[in-house]
C-alpha positions in Angstrom: -12.5 3.4 -19.7 -10.2 0.9 -17.9 -7.2 1.2 -15.8 -4.3 -0.3 -17.8 -1.4 0.1 -15.4 -0.9 1.7 -12.0 2.1 2.5 -9.7 2.7 4.8 -6.8 3.8 7.4 -9.3 0.8 7.4 -11.6 -1.4 5.4 -13.9 -2.2 4.6 -17.5 -5.9 4.7 -18.5 -7.1 3.0 -21.7 -10.1 4.4 -23.5 -11.5 7.6 -25.1 -9.2 10.3 -23.8 -11.6 13.2 -24.4 -14.2 11.4 -22.4 -11.8 10.5 -19.6 -10.4 14.1 -19.3 -13.9 15.4 -18.5 -13.7 13.5 -15.3 -10.4 15.1 -14.2 -10.1 18.3 -12.1 -8.6 21.4 -13.6 -4.8 21.5 -13.3 -4.6 18.0 -11.8 -2.2 16.2 -14.3 1.6 16.3 -14.3 2.2 14.6 -17.6 0.3 13.7 -20.8 1.9 11.5 -23.4 0.0 10.9 -26.6 0.5 9.6 -30.1 -2.7 10.5 -31.9 -3.4 9.5 -35.5 -2.0 12.2 -37.8 -3.5 13.7 -40.9 -2.7 11.9 -44.1 -3.8 12.1 -47.7 -5.0 8.5 -47.7 -7.5 7.1 -45.2 -6.1 4.4 -42.9 -7.9 1.6 -41.0 -7.0 3.2 -37.6 -9.2 6.2 -38.3 -7.0 9.2 -39.2 -8.6 12.4 -40.5 -7.7 14.1 -43.7 -4.7 16.5 -43.4 -6.8 19.6 -44.1 -9.2 18.6 -41.2 -6.5 17.7 -38.7 -6.2 21.0 -36.8 -10.0 21.2 -36.3 -10.1 17.6 -35.2 -7.2 18.1 -32.7 -8.5 21.4 -31.1 -10.8 19.7 -28.5 -7.8 17.6 -27.3 -5.6 20.8 -27.0 -8.3 22.5 -24.9 -8.7 19.5 -22.7 -4.9 19.1 -22.3 -4.6 22.8 -21.3 -7.4 22.5 -18.7 -6.1 19.4 -16.9 -2.4 20.0 -17.0 -0.8 21.6 -13.9 1.0 24.9 -14.6 4.2 22.9 -14.1 2.9 19.9 -16.2 4.3 18.6 -19.4 2.7 17.5 -22.7 4.5 15.1 -25.1 2.8 14.7 -28.5 4.2 12.3 -31.1 2.4 13.0 -34.4 4.6 11.3 -36.8 8.1 12.0 -37.9 10.1 12.6 -40.9 13.6 11.6 -41.9 15.9 13.7 -44.0 19.5 12.4 -44.5 22.1 14.5 -42.6 19.5 16.7 -41.1 18.0 16.7 -37.6 14.2 16.7 -38.1 12.8 15.9 -34.6 14.1 17.9 -31.6 11.9 18.8 -28.7 14.3 21.5 -27.5 14.1 23.2 -30.9 10.3 22.9 -31.0 10.1 24.3 -27.4 12.1 27.4 -28.5 9.9 27.9 -31.6 6.5 27.3 -30.0 5.2 29.4 -27.1 2.7 27.3 -25.1 0.5 30.3 -24.6 0.3 31.0 -28.3 -0.4 27.3 -29.1 -3.2 26.9 -26.5 -4.8 30.3 -27.2 -5.2 29.2 -30.8 -7.1 26.1 -29.6 
């Protein structure tokens, strides 16, 4: 684990996020931004898991995010995008309306 960048407003830590989050107190984080490898049909050099194994692989992260985030905290996850001509495919507001945080985290 190493401190990558720090300001008065926060810090960026470089390393194994699951390992690092075990050192954090419950409800102590305001913001988590992550772009984990996403499930693909073909194996990549960066270590993605197969698409049918992805939810199981991601559950420990979801549990840790829920534990360390403050009730007023935010979680931003970029797990790949899609592009469809003349159609909006990525919209956080739409996802927020469709996905209830309690439902998502209880599933984890």
